[in-house]
C-alpha positions in Angstrom: 3.8 36.9 24.7 0.8 38.0 22.8 -2.0 35.7 21.8 -1.2 36.4 18.1 2.3 35.2 18.5 1.2 32.1 20.4 -1.2 31.4 17.7 1.5 31.7 15.0 3.8 29.5 17.0 1.1 26.8 17.4 0.5 26.8 13.7 4.2 26.6 12.9 4.7 23.7 15.3 1.7 21.9 13.9 3.0 22.3 10.3 6.4 21.0 11.4 5.0 18.0 13.1 2.7 17.2 10.2 5.6 17.3 7.7 7.8 15.1 9.9 5.3 12.3 10.2 6.0 8.8 8.8 4.8 8.0 5.3 1.5 6.1 5.0 2.2 2.4 5.2 1.6 0.9 1.7 1.1 -2.7 0.6 1.2 -3.8 -3.0 -0.4 -7.1 -3.7 1.4 -8.8 -6.5 -1.7 -10.1 -8.3 0.3 -10.7 -11.5 2.5 -13.2 -9.7 -0.5 -14.8 -7.9 -2.5 -15.2 -11.2 0.6 -16.7 -13.0 1.3 -19.1 -10.1 -2.3 -20.3 -10.3 -2.3 -20.6 -14.1 1.0 -22.6 -14.0 -0.5 -24.9 -11.3 -3.6 -25.7 -13.3 -1.6 -26.1 -16.5 0.5 -28.8 -14.7 -2.8 -30.5 -13.6 -4.4 -30.0 -17.1 -7.6 -28.6 -15.6 -7.8 -25.2 -17.0 -8.3 -24.0 -20.6 -5.7 -22.0 -22.5 -7.9 -18.8 -22.4 -9.0 -19.2 -18.8 -9.3 -15.7 -17.3 -9.8 -16.9 -13.8 -7.6 -20.0 -13.5 -8.6 -22.1 -10.5 -10.7 -19.2 -9.0 -7.6 -17.0 -8.3 -9.5 -13.8 -9.2 -12.1 -14.7 -6.5 -9.3 -15.2 -4.0 -7.7 -11.8 -4.8 -11.1 -10.1 -4.4 -11.6 -11.8 -1.0 -8.1 -10.8 -0.1 -8.7 -7.1 -1.0 -12.0 -7.3 1.0 -10.1 -8.7 4.0 -7.7 -5.8 3.9 -10.6 -3.4 3.8 -12.5 -5.0 6.7 -9.5 -5.7 9.0 -9.2 -3.1 11.8 -5.5 -3.7 12.1 -5.2 -2.5 8.5 -6.6 1.0 9.4 -4.3 3.6 7.8 -2.6 1.1 5.4 -2.9 1.9 1.7 -3.4 -1.3 -0.4 -2.8 -1.5 -4.1 -2.8 -4.4 -6.5 -0.2 -4.8 -9.2 -1.8 -6.9 -11.9 0.2 -6.3 -15.1 3.5 -4.9 -16.2 3.5 -1.3 -17.1 0.6 -0.8 -14.7 -1.0 2.5 -13.8 0.6 5.6 -12.4 -0.5 4.9 -8.8 1.5 1.7 -8.8 4.5 3.3 -10.3 4.4 6.1 -7.7 3.9 3.6 -4.9 6.8 1.4 -6.0 9.2 4.4 -5.9 8.5 4.9 -2.1 8.8 2.6 0.9 6.3 -0.2 0.7 5.7 -3.9 1.3 5.0 -6.3 -1.5 2.7 -9.2 -0.8 3.2 -12.3 -2.9 0.8 -15.3 -2.6 1.5 -18.7 -4.1 -2.2 -19.5 -4.7 -3.1 -23.2 -4.4 -6.8 -23.8 -5.3 -9.0 -25.4 -2.7 -6.5 -24.8 0.2 -7.8 -22.9 3.2 -4.2 -21.8 4.0 -2.1 -20.2 1.4 1.7 -19.6 1.3 2.7 -16.0 1.2 5.8 -13.8 1.3 6.4 -10.2 2.2 9.3 -8.2 0.8 9.8 -4.6 1.5 11.8 -1.6 2.7 13.2 -2.1 5.3 11.6 -5.6 5.8 13.8 -8.5 4.9 12.0 -11.5 3.3 9.2 -12.8 5.5 7.0 -15.8 4.7 4.3 -17.9 6.2 1.0 -19.7 5.7 -2.4 -18.4 6.5 -6.0 -17.9 5.8 -7.1 -14.8 3.8 -7.8 -12.8 7.0 -4.5 -14.0 8.6 -2.5 -12.9 5.5 -4.2 -9.5 5.6 -3.7 -9.0 9.3 0.0 -10.1 9.3 0.8 -8.0 6.3 -0.7 -4.9 7.9 1.2 -5.4 11.2 4.4 -5.6 9.2 3.6 -2.7 7.0 2.8 -0.5 10.0 6.1 -1.5 11.7 4.2 -2.9 14.7 6.2 -6.1 14.9 9.9 -6.7 15.3 12.4 -5.2 12.9 13.5 -8.3 11.0 16.5 -7.5 8.8 
């Protein structure tokens, strides 16, 4: 076989393997839920104002959570987006139409451990409690399919 044919075959095989790869693991943080959960909690306790844009420090928590995803080595290769309002941007709409994991956090101010849930495709409902870094780490392991297939 000539070198030219071998080169063509190598290119064809590489293209086939590249197109057959798994889609990029995607996590969508449901910030809208997390903010509403915090707002409802502080409304119950009567300790936040009616126009409080950062009830109980929830926006600080979400920033720290996004930072944890960015820093965590086990999250390498995982795409992380945050859904923060209905009729969000095109990136969220496109991501929702493909396989992804949705991370929901029931934010309780002042707690070092937060309750979270992960829903996705094909993941069945998974929940737990953890620190910010534990939530990021566990979510990435699940999104990458590195743990058990819980259905």
